[in-house]
N, C-alpha and C positions, 0 to 999 in steps of 0.2 A: 578390419573393422572400419567402417566409414562413419565419420562423425561430421555433422553439418556445422560449418563455420558460423552459421547464424543461430545455432542453438545457444542456450545459456551455458556459460563456462562451468565445467564440473567443479572448479575450485570454490564455487559459492559466492562469487563476487556480484552476481546478478547482472553482469555485463555479457555481451555476446562473446563467444569463444574467440572470434577473429579479432576482437578489440582487447582481449585479455591475455590468457596464457599462450595462445597461438603465436603471438609475437616472440615469445621466448623460445617456443618450439622451432620457430623459423630462424633463430640465431641471435636475437637481442639478448644480452646478458642481464640477468636479474640484478637489480641494485642491492637487494637485501636477501638474507637467508629466508625470510618469510616468503618473498616472491618466488624464490627457488623451490621452497617446499610446496607451495600451492601449485606451481607449474609442474612439478614432478607428479603430484596427485592427478592433475589433469592429464598428464602424459599417459599414466596408467589407464585412465578412463577412456581416452581416445585411441589407445593402442599404439603409442609412439615409444617403442622399446629403445630406439637409438638415443632419444633424449635422456632416458633413464640411464643408459650406459655412459653417455657423455657427461653426465652431472654427478657421477658416483666417484668418490675419492678412492685412490688405490689402496688405502688402509681399510676400506670396507670389506667385510668377510665375503661378500658375494661378488666382489670385483674379480674378474678373470681375464687372463691373457688369451684364453680360448673364447674369442668373441662370438663365434658361431654358436657354440653350446650355450654360452651365457645369454645370448639374445633369444635362443629357442626357449630357454627356461623362463625368461621374462614373458615372452609371447604366450606360453602355455598358462602361466599364472593369469595374464590378462584375459585370455579366452575363457578361463574357468570362473572369472570374477565379474561381479556387477558392482560398480562404484556408485553408491547411492548419495552420499553427502560427506562433506568435510566441515569440521568445526575446529577453529583455532582456539586453544585454551590459554596459551601463554606464548609470548615472544620476547626472548632476552637477546637484544641486539648488542653486538660487540664486534671488535676486530682483533685478531683475525678469526675468532670463534664466535658463533652465535647458536642459540638453541630455540627450537620451536616445539611446543607441546600441542598435540592435536588429537582429535578423535576422528577416526575414519570409519564411516558406516559402509561396510562392504559385505557382500554375500559371496561365498566361494562354493561353487556347485550347489547353489540354492540354499546354503546354510548360513545363517547370520554369523559373520566372522568379524564383527565390529571390534576395534581395538583402539587403545590410547597409547601414544608413543611420545617420548621426548627425544627429538632428533638433534644430533650435533652436526653443525656445518662449519667448514673452514673456508676462508677466502685465500686463494693462491693465485698470483698473477692476474689480479683483478677479476677472478672468476670464483663464485661460490660453488662449493661441492658438498654433497651429502657424505658424511663419514659413517655414522651409525645411529642406532636408536635403542632406547630402553623402553620396553613395553610395560604397560600396567603400573605406571608410577603411583606411589601412594601420595596423599595430600593434593590430589588434583580435583 
């Protein structure tokens, strides 16, 4: 999947992708869990499976030592999905844990698959990592 660096960033910042999440995809570490969450959404939208893998904590249920199969699964999900928009609902900043609640408007195989998730992130060795998420939280 080819995504123009001059397009608006999928994370919803209204900045060009090259001035927003692409810097994280190129190796700059996000300073906050919120930056990581938004850059992960953008990675899905632009087809960057390696970034997803590199920012997933080993405690995540989808983490796998079988990198080839894991990457194929991510790529298949991205191929079948259209990432329409991202809305941040809540950000609870903290160290070493932080939480981001968001609504992702996506279609999977043409079917509206919008969901809300409260994601947990942990910072280890100066790097934020996605641990897990709870879907369809109440009181959002």
